[in-house]
mmCIF file as Biopython writes it, N, C-alpha, C and O atoms, coordinates in Angstrom:
data_model
#
loop_
_atom_site.group_PDB
_atom_site.id
_atom_site.type_symbol
_atom_site.label_atom_id
_atom_site.label_alt_id
_atom_site.label_comp_id
_atom_site.label_asym_id
_atom_site.label_entity_id
_atom_site.label_seq_id
_atom_site.pdbx_PDB_ins_code
_atom_site.Cartn_x
_atom_site.Cartn_y
_atom_site.Cartn_z
_atom_site.occupancy
_atom_site.B_iso_or_equiv
_atom_site.auth_seq_id
_atom_site.auth_asym_id
_atom_site.pdbx_PDB_model_num
ATOM 1   N N  . MET A ? 1  ? -46.254 -10.752 40.520 1.0 0.0 1  A 1 
ATOM 2   C CA . MET A ? 1  ? -45.019 -11.403 40.079 1.0 0.0 1  A 1 
ATOM 3   C C  . MET A ? 1  ? -45.238 -12.104 38.741 1.0 0.0 1  A 1 
ATOM 4   O O  . MET A ? 1  ? -44.350 -12.098 37.889 1.0 0.0 1  A 1 
ATOM 5   N N  . GLY A ? 2  ? -46.399 -12.703 38.549 1.0 0.0 2  A 1 
ATOM 6   C CA . GLY A ? 2  ? -46.667 -13.423 37.312 1.0 0.0 2  A 1 
ATOM 7   C C  . GLY A ? 2  ? -46.636 -12.513 36.101 1.0 0.0 2  A 1 
ATOM 8   O O  . GLY A ? 2  ? -46.140 -12.893 35.041 1.0 0.0 2  A 1 
ATOM 9   N N  . LEU A ? 3  ? -47.171 -11.300 36.262 1.0 0.0 3  A 1 
ATOM 10  C CA . LEU A ? 3  ? -47.188 -10.360 35.151 1.0 0.0 3  A 1 
ATOM 11  C C  . LEU A ? 3  ? -45.768 -9.946  34.772 1.0 0.0 3  A 1 
ATOM 12  O O  . LEU A ? 3  ? -45.417 -9.894  33.594 1.0 0.0 3  A 1 
ATOM 13  N N  . PHE A ? 4  ? -44.959 -9.651  35.788 1.0 0.0 4  A 1 
ATOM 14  C CA . PHE A ? 4  ? -43.587 -9.228  35.512 1.0 0.0 4  A 1 
ATOM 15  C C  . PHE A ? 4  ? -42.769 -10.352 34.903 1.0 0.0 4  A 1 
ATOM 16  O O  . PHE A ? 4  ? -41.918 -10.103 34.049 1.0 0.0 4  A 1 
ATOM 17  N N  . GLY A ? 5  ? -43.010 -11.572 35.322 1.0 0.0 5  A 1 
ATOM 18  C CA . GLY A ? 5  ? -42.314 -12.722 34.755 1.0 0.0 5  A 1 
ATOM 19  C C  . GLY A ? 5  ? -42.638 -12.883 33.283 1.0 0.0 5  A 1 
ATOM 20  O O  . GLY A ? 5  ? -41.769 -13.237 32.487 1.0 0.0 5  A 1 
ATOM 21  N N  . LEU A ? 6  ? -43.876 -12.625 32.921 1.0 0.0 6  A 1 
ATOM 22  C CA . LEU A ? 6  ? -44.291 -12.730 31.525 1.0 0.0 6  A 1 
ATOM 23  C C  . LEU A ? 6  ? -43.575 -11.691 30.669 1.0 0.0 6  A 1 
ATOM 24  O O  . LEU A ? 6  ? -43.088 -12.002 29.582 1.0 0.0 6  A 1 
ATOM 25  N N  . PHE A ? 7  ? -43.514 -10.458 31.162 1.0 0.0 7  A 1 
ATOM 26  C CA . PHE A ? 7  ? -42.861 -9.394  30.396 1.0 0.0 7  A 1 
ATOM 27  C C  . PHE A ? 7  ? -41.365 -9.650  30.265 1.0 0.0 7  A 1 
ATOM 28  O O  . PHE A ? 7  ? -40.802 -9.455  29.187 1.0 0.0 7  A 1 
ATOM 29  N N  . SER A ? 8  ? -40.713 -10.082 31.334 1.0 0.0 8  A 1 
ATOM 30  C CA . SER A ? 8  ? -39.269 -10.322 31.254 1.0 0.0 8  A 1 
ATOM 31  C C  . SER A ? 8  ? -38.971 -11.490 30.317 1.0 0.0 8  A 1 
ATOM 32  O O  . SER A ? 8  ? -37.956 -11.475 29.621 1.0 0.0 8  A 1 
ATOM 33  N N  . ARG A ? 9  ? -39.834 -12.494 30.290 1.0 0.0 9  A 1 
ATOM 34  C CA . ARG A ? 9  ? -39.630 -13.635 29.400 1.0 0.0 9  A 1 
ATOM 35  C C  . ARG A ? 9  ? -39.730 -13.179 27.943 1.0 0.0 9  A 1 
ATOM 36  O O  . ARG A ? 9  ? -38.948 -13.612 27.097 1.0 0.0 9  A 1 
ATOM 37  N N  . LYS A ? 10 ? -40.702 -12.300 27.657 1.0 0.0 10 A 1 
ATOM 38  C CA . LYS A ? 10 ? -40.849 -11.781 26.293 1.0 0.0 10 A 1 
ATOM 39  C C  . LYS A ? 10 ? -39.614 -10.987 25.896 1.0 0.0 10 A 1 
ATOM 40  O O  . LYS A ? 10 ? -39.117 -11.125 24.778 1.0 0.0 10 A 1 
ATOM 41  N N  . LYS A ? 11 ? -39.124 -10.168 26.794 1.0 0.0 11 A 1 
ATOM 42  C CA . LYS A ? 11 ? -37.940 -9.350  26.494 1.0 0.0 11 A 1 
ATOM 43  C C  . LYS A ? 11 ? -36.728 -10.238 26.240 1.0 0.0 11 A 1 
ATOM 44  O O  . LYS A ? 11 ? -35.935 -9.964  25.339 1.0 0.0 11 A 1 
ATOM 45  N N  . LYS A ? 12 ? -36.583 -11.294 27.024 1.0 0.0 12 A 1 
ATOM 46  C CA . LYS A ? 12 ? -35.459 -12.208 26.830 1.0 0.0 12 A 1 
ATOM 47  C C  . LYS A ? 12 ? -35.534 -12.866 25.459 1.0 0.0 12 A 1 
ATOM 48  O O  . LYS A ? 12 ? -34.520 -12.999 24.775 1.0 0.0 12 A 1 
ATOM 49  N N  . GLU A ? 13 ? -36.733 -13.279 25.057 1.0 0.0 13 A 1 
ATOM 50  C CA . GLU A ? 13 ? -36.897 -13.924 23.753 1.0 0.0 13 A 1 
ATOM 51  C C  . GLU A ? 13 ? -36.569 -12.946 22.626 1.0 0.0 13 A 1 
ATOM 52  O O  . GLU A ? 13 ? -35.902 -13.308 21.657 1.0 0.0 13 A 1 
ATOM 53  N N  . GLU A ? 14 ? -37.039 -11.709 22.758 1.0 0.0 14 A 1 
ATOM 54  C CA . GLU A ? 14 ? -36.751 -10.705 21.733 1.0 0.0 14 A 1 
ATOM 55  C C  . GLU A ? 14 ? -35.256 -10.423 21.670 1.0 0.0 14 A 1 
ATOM 56  O O  . GLU A ? 14 ? -34.689 -10.284 20.586 1.0 0.0 14 A 1 
ATOM 57  N N  . LEU A ? 15 ? -34.629 -10.341 22.822 1.0 0.0 15 A 1 
ATOM 58  C CA . LEU A ? 15 ? -33.186 -10.088 22.872 1.0 0.0 15 A 1 
ATOM 59  C C  . LEU A ? 15 ? -32.427 -11.231 22.222 1.0 0.0 15 A 1 
ATOM 60  O O  . LEU A ? 15 ? -31.497 -10.994 21.450 1.0 0.0 15 A 1 
ATOM 61  N N  . ASN A ? 16 ? -32.804 -12.462 22.518 1.0 0.0 16 A 1 
ATOM 62  C CA . ASN A ? 16 ? -32.141 -13.617 21.924 1.0 0.0 16 A 1 
ATOM 63  C C  . ASN A ? 16 ? -32.311 -13.631 20.416 1.0 0.0 16 A 1 
ATOM 64  O O  . ASN A ? 16 ? -31.373 -13.972 19.695 1.0 0.0 16 A 1 
ATOM 65  N N  . GLU A ? 17 ? -33.496 -13.266 19.920 1.0 0.0 17 A 1 
ATOM 66  C CA . GLU A ? 17 ? -33.718 -13.215 18.473 1.0 0.0 17 A 1 
ATOM 67  C C  . GLU A ? 17 ? -32.827 -12.162 17.841 1.0 0.0 17 A 1 
ATOM 68  O O  . GLU A ? 17 ? -32.238 -12.396 16.786 1.0 0.0 17 A 1 
ATOM 69  N N  . GLY A ? 18 ? -32.725 -11.008 18.476 1.0 0.0 18 A 1 
ATOM 70  C CA . GLY A ? 18 ? -31.871 -9.944  17.965 1.0 0.0 18 A 1 
ATOM 71  C C  . GLY A ? 18 ? -30.415 -10.357 17.950 1.0 0.0 18 A 1 
ATOM 72  O O  . GLY A ? 18 ? -29.699 -10.078 16.989 1.0 0.0 18 A 1 
ATOM 73  N N  . LEU A ? 19 ? -29.971 -11.017 19.003 1.0 0.0 19 A 1 
ATOM 74  C CA . LEU A ? 19 ? -28.585 -11.461 19.070 1.0 0.0 19 A 1 
ATOM 75  C C  . LEU A ? 19 ? -28.307 -12.524 18.021 1.0 0.0 19 A 1 
ATOM 76  O O  . LEU A ? 19 ? -27.222 -12.551 17.440 1.0 0.0 19 A 1 
ATOM 77  N N  . ALA A ? 20 ? -29.263 -13.390 17.774 1.0 0.0 20 A 1 
ATOM 78  C CA . ALA A ? 20 ? -29.080 -14.425 16.758 1.0 0.0 20 A 1 
ATOM 79  C C  . ALA A ? 20 ? -28.899 -13.780 15.387 1.0 0.0 20 A 1 
ATOM 80  O O  . ALA A ? 20 ? -28.061 -14.222 14.601 1.0 0.0 20 A 1 
ATOM 81  N N  . LYS A ? 21 ? -29.669 -12.749 15.097 1.0 0.0 21 A 1 
ATOM 82  C CA . LYS A ? 21 ? -29.550 -12.060 13.815 1.0 0.0 21 A 1 
ATOM 83  C C  . LYS A ? 21 ? -28.189 -11.389 13.688 1.0 0.0 21 A 1 
ATOM 84  O O  . LYS A ? 21 ? -27.563 -11.457 12.630 1.0 0.0 21 A 1 
ATOM 85  N N  . SER A ? 22 ? -27.724 -10.742 14.755 1.0 0.0 22 A 1 
ATOM 86  C CA . SER A ? 22 ? -26.431 -10.066 14.685 1.0 0.0 22 A 1 
ATOM 87  C C  . SER A ? 22 ? -25.296 -11.081 14.571 1.0 0.0 22 A 1 
ATOM 88  O O  . SER A ? 22 ? -24.310 -10.834 13.877 1.0 0.0 22 A 1 
ATOM 89  N N  . LYS A ? 23 ? -25.432 -12.227 15.254 1.0 0.0 23 A 1 
ATOM 90  C CA . LYS A ? 23 ? -24.410 -13.266 15.140 1.0 0.0 23 A 1 
ATOM 91  C C  . LYS A ? 23 ? -24.330 -13.775 13.709 1.0 0.0 23 A 1 
ATOM 92  O O  . LYS A ? 23 ? -23.238 -13.973 13.177 1.0 0.0 23 A 1 
ATOM 93  N N  . GLU A ? 24 ? -25.481 -13.987 13.085 1.0 0.0 24 A 1 
ATOM 94  C CA . GLU A ? 24 ? -25.505 -14.467 11.704 1.0 0.0 24 A 1 
ATOM 95  C C  . GLU A ? 24 ? -24.832 -13.464 10.783 1.0 0.0 24 A 1 
ATOM 96  O O  . GLU A ? 24 ? -24.067 -13.851 9.900  1.0 0.0 24 A 1 
ATOM 97  N N  . SER A ? 25 ? -25.107 -12.183 10.977 1.0 0.0 25 A 1 
ATOM 98  C CA . SER A ? 25 ? -24.523 -11.183 10.096 1.0 0.0 25 A 1 
ATOM 99  C C  . SER A ? 25 ? -23.015 -11.096 10.290 1.0 0.0 25 A 1 
ATOM 100 O O  . SER A ? 25 ? -22.274 -10.934 9.320  1.0 0.0 25 A 1 
ATOM 101 N N  . VAL A ? 26 ? -22.554 -11.201 11.531 1.0 0.0 26 A 1 
ATOM 102 C CA . VAL A ? 26 ? -21.119 -11.148 11.796 1.0 0.0 26 A 1 
ATOM 103 C C  . VAL A ? 26 ? -20.424 -12.350 11.165 1.0 0.0 26 A 1 
ATOM 104 O O  . VAL A ? 26 ? -19.386 -12.197 10.522 1.0 0.0 26 A 1 
ATOM 105 N N  . PHE A ? 27 ? -20.984 -13.538 11.342 1.0 0.0 27 A 1 
ATOM 106 C CA . PHE A ? 27 ? -20.369 -14.731 10.778 1.0 0.0 27 A 1 
ATOM 107 C C  . PHE A ? 27 ? -20.398 -14.705 9.258  1.0 0.0 27 A 1 
ATOM 108 O O  . PHE A ? 27 ? -19.460 -15.181 8.618  1.0 0.0 27 A 1 
ATOM 109 N N  . SER A ? 28 ? -21.453 -14.162 8.668  1.0 0.0 28 A 1 
ATOM 110 C CA . SER A ? 28 ? -21.515 -14.093 7.205  1.0 0.0 28 A 1 
ATOM 111 C C  . SER A ? 28 ? -20.467 -13.115 6.683  1.0 0.0 28 A 1 
ATOM 112 O O  . SER A ? 28 ? -19.875 -13.351 5.630  1.0 0.0 28 A 1 
ATOM 113 N N  . LYS A ? 29 ? -20.232 -12.023 7.405  1.0 0.0 29 A 1 
ATOM 114 C CA . LYS A ? 29 ? -19.198 -11.068 6.991  1.0 0.0 29 A 1 
ATOM 115 C C  . LYS A ? 29 ? -17.819 -11.717 7.078  1.0 0.0 29 A 1 
ATOM 116 O O  . LYS A ? 29 ? -16.991 -11.543 6.183  1.0 0.0 29 A 1 
ATOM 117 N N  . ILE A ? 30 ? -17.574 -12.459 8.146  1.0 0.0 30 A 1 
ATOM 118 C CA . ILE A ? 30 ? -16.289 -13.149 8.295  1.0 0.0 30 A 1 
ATOM 119 C C  . ILE A ? 30 ? -16.114 -14.182 7.186  1.0 0.0 30 A 1 
ATOM 120 O O  . ILE A ? 30 ? -15.032 -14.310 6.613  1.0 0.0 30 A 1 
ATOM 121 N N  . ALA A ? 31 ? -17.179 -14.915 6.887  1.0 0.0 31 A 1 
ATOM 122 C CA . ALA A ? 31 ? -17.113 -15.930 5.837  1.0 0.0 31 A 1 
ATOM 123 C C  . ALA A ? 31 ? -16.816 -15.281 4.488  1.0 0.0 31 A 1 
ATOM 124 O O  . ALA A ? 31 ? -16.033 -15.815 3.703  1.0 0.0 31 A 1 
ATOM 125 N N  . ARG A ? 32 ? -17.428 -14.146 4.216  1.0 0.0 32 A 1 
ATOM 126 C CA . ARG A ? 32 ? -17.165 -13.439 2.957  1.0 0.0 32 A 1 
ATOM 127 C C  . ARG A ? 32 ? -15.714 -12.979 2.889  1.0 0.0 32 A 1 
ATOM 128 O O  . ARG A ? 32 ? -15.075 -13.079 1.842  1.0 0.0 32 A 1 
ATOM 129 N N  . ALA A ? 33 ? -15.197 -12.479 4.001  1.0 0.0 33 A 1 
ATOM 130 C CA . ALA A ? 33 ? -13.813 -12.006 4.024  1.0 0.0 33 A 1 
ATOM 131 C C  . ALA A ? 33 ? -12.853 -13.167 3.779  1.0 0.0 33 A 1 
ATOM 132 O O  . ALA A ? 33 ? -11.894 -13.024 3.021  1.0 0.0 33 A 1 
ATOM 133 N N  . VAL A ? 34 ? -13.097 -14.304 4.405  1.0 0.0 34 A 1 
ATOM 134 C CA . VAL A ? 34 ? -12.242 -15.474 4.221  1.0 0.0 34 A 1 
ATOM 135 C C  . VAL A ? 34 ? -12.356 -15.980 2.790  1.0 0.0 34 A 1 
ATOM 136 O O  . VAL A ? 34 ? -11.343 -16.322 2.179  1.0 0.0 34 A 1 
ATOM 137 N N  . ALA A ? 35 ? -13.544 -16.036 2.253  1.0 0.0 35 A 1 
ATOM 138 C CA . ALA A ? 35 ? -13.750 -16.503 0.886  1.0 0.0 35 A 1 
ATOM 139 C C  . ALA A ? 35 ? -13.070 -15.543 -0.090 1.0 0.0 35 A 1 
ATOM 140 O O  . ALA A ? 35 ? -12.473 -15.977 -1.075 1.0 0.0 35 A 1 
ATOM 141 N N  . GLY A ? 36 ? -13.157 -14.272 0.176  1.0 0.0 36 A 1 
ATOM 142 C CA . GLY A ? 36 ? -12.513 -13.288 -0.691 1.0 0.0 36 A 1 
ATOM 143 C C  . GLY A ? 36 ? -11.006 -13.443 -0.679 1.0 0.0 36 A 1 
ATOM 144 O O  . GLY A ? 36 ? -10.366 -13.338 -1.725 1.0 0.0 36 A 1 
ATOM 145 N N  . ARG A ? 37 ? -10.429 -13.689 0.484  1.0 0.0 37 A 1 
ATOM 146 C CA . ARG A ? 37 ? -8.984  -13.862 0.587  1.0 0.0 37 A 1 
ATOM 147 C C  . ARG A ? 37 ? -8.523  -15.110 -0.138 1.0 0.0 37 A 1 
ATOM 148 O O  . ARG A ? 37 ? -7.497  -15.093 -0.818 1.0 0.0 37 A 1 
ATOM 149 N N  . SER A ? 38 ? -9.268  -16.186 0.002  1.0 0.0 38 A 1 
ATOM 150 C CA . SER A ? 38 ? -8.837  -17.430 -0.626 1.0 0.0 38 A 1 
ATOM 151 C C  . SER A ? 38 ? -8.844  -17.290 -2.147 1.0 0.0 38 A 1 
ATOM 152 O O  . SER A ? 38 ? -7.996  -17.874 -2.823 1.0 0.0 38 A 1 
ATOM 153 N N  . THR A ? 39 ? -9.779  -16.531 -2.688 1.0 0.0 39 A 1 
ATOM 154 C CA . THR A ? 39 ? -9.799  -16.359 -4.149 1.0 0.0 39 A 1 
ATOM 155 C C  . THR A ? 39 ? -8.677  -15.427 -4.586 1.0 0.0 39 A 1 
ATOM 156 O O  . THR A ? 39 ? -8.131  -15.604 -5.675 1.0 0.0 39 A 1 
ATOM 157 N N  . ILE A ? 40 ? -8.319  -14.447 -3.776 1.0 0.0 40 A 1 
ATOM 158 C CA . ILE A ? 40 ? -7.234  -13.537 -4.137 1.0 0.0 40 A 1 
ATOM 159 C C  . ILE A ? 40 ? -5.893  -14.255 -4.055 1.0 0.0 40 A 1 
ATOM 160 O O  . ILE A ? 40 ? -5.027  -14.049 -4.906 1.0 0.0 40 A 1 
ATOM 161 N N  . ASP A ? 41 ? -5.711  -15.101 -3.032 1.0 0.0 41 A 1 
ATOM 162 C CA . ASP A ? 41 ? -4.443  -15.800 -2.857 1.0 0.0 41 A 1 
ATOM 163 C C  . ASP A ? 41 ? -4.171  -16.790 -3.990 1.0 0.0 41 A 1 
ATOM 164 O O  . ASP A ? 41 ? -3.017  -17.035 -4.340 1.0 0.0 41 A 1 
ATOM 165 N N  . ASP A ? 42 ? -5.213  -17.345 -4.550 1.0 0.0 42 A 1 
ATOM 166 C CA . ASP A ? 42 ? -5.017  -18.306 -5.639 1.0 0.0 42 A 1 
ATOM 167 C C  . ASP A ? 42 ? -4.614  -17.558 -6.869 1.0 0.0 42 A 1 
ATOM 168 O O  . ASP A ? 42 ? -4.394  -18.165 -7.916 1.0 0.0 42 A 1 
#
């Protein structure tokens, strides 16, 4: 059980890191779109 717990913990950490990167990219794209609109509207 200890070995499997170690592997699942590593996978969870890797998954969380991957999700954090994708969240950052999505939010940066949204921020760019909003910033682009505000400059066009002015």
